C-alpha positions as CSV (number, residue, x, y, z in Angstrom):
1,M,23.7,-46.3,-34.5
2,S,20.0,-46.9,-34.0
3,D,19.1,-43.7,-35.8
4,Y,21.1,-44.9,-38.8
5,E,19.2,-48.2,-38.8
6,N,15.9,-46.3,-38.7
7,Y,16.8,-44.3,-41.7
8,L,18.0,-47.3,-43.6
9,N,14.8,-49.2,-42.7
10,T,12.7,-46.3,-43.9
11,T,14.6,-45.9,-47.1
12,V,14.4,-49.6,-48.0
13,T,10.7,-49.7,-47.1
14,I,9.8,-46.7,-49.3
15,T,11.9,-48.0,-52.2
16,V,10.3,-51.4,-52.1
17,G,6.8,-49.8,-51.8
18,Y,7.4,-47.6,-54.9
19,V,8.9,-50.4,-57.0
20,T,6.1,-52.7,-56.1
21,F,3.3,-50.1,-56.7
22,F,4.7,-48.8,-60.0
23,G,5.6,-52.3,-61.3
24,I,2.1,-53.6,-60.7
25,F,0.5,-50.4,-62.0
26,T,2.6,-50.5,-65.2
27,I,1.7,-54.1,-66.0
28,L,-2.0,-53.6,-65.3
29,F,-2.1,-50.3,-67.2
30,Y,-0.3,-51.9,-70.2
31,I,-2.7,-54.9,-70.3
32,D,-5.7,-52.6,-70.0
33,N,-4.7,-50.2,-72.7
34,K,-2.7,-52.4,-75.1
35,M,-5.2,-52.2,-78.0
36,R,-5.7,-48.4,-77.5
37,Y,-2.0,-47.6,-77.8
38,E,-1.4,-49.9,-80.7
39,N,-3.7,-47.8,-82.9
40,M,-2.5,-44.4,-81.6
41,E,0.3,-42.3,-83.1
42,A,3.7,-42.4,-81.2
43,N,3.7,-38.7,-80.4
44,L,0.3,-38.9,-78.8
45,V,1.3,-41.9,-76.7
46,K,4.4,-40.0,-75.5
47,K,2.3,-37.0,-74.7
48,E,-0.2,-39.0,-72.7
49,M,2.6,-40.9,-70.8
50,L,4.3,-37.6,-69.9
51,K,1.0,-36.3,-68.5
52,M,0.5,-39.5,-66.5
53,V,4.1,-39.4,-65.1
54,T,3.7,-35.7,-64.2
55,S,0.5,-36.3,-62.4
56,F,2.0,-39.2,-60.4
57,G,5.0,-37.1,-59.5
58,I,2.9,-34.2,-58.3
59,G,0.7,-36.5,-56.3
60,E,3.6,-38.3,-54.7
61,I,5.2,-35.0,-53.7
62,V,2.0,-33.9,-52.1
63,I,1.6,-37.2,-50.2
64,L,5.2,-37.1,-49.0
65,L,4.7,-33.5,-47.8
66,I,1.6,-34.5,-45.9
67,V,3.1,-37.6,-44.4
68,T,6.3,-35.8,-43.4
69,T,4.3,-32.9,-41.8
70,S,2.0,-35.2,-40.0
71,H,4.8,-37.3,-38.5
72,R,6.6,-34.2,-37.3
73,L,3.5,-32.9,-35.6
74,V,2.9,-36.2,-33.8
């Protein structure tokens, strides 16, 4: 039962961390770039957002691989 609690604790911690990080980042990014995106065409905004989400995704995969590997080695 204790292994299940560890997995549950880890899952909740990671989920809260991601929600908090991306929530704060989204709000601050919107505030910082509001004027820039109001004057930009919709297809360019979508293209830029796709690039940003893709780079975040790749970065997070790399970080998760590094963290997982380092925890298994220790």
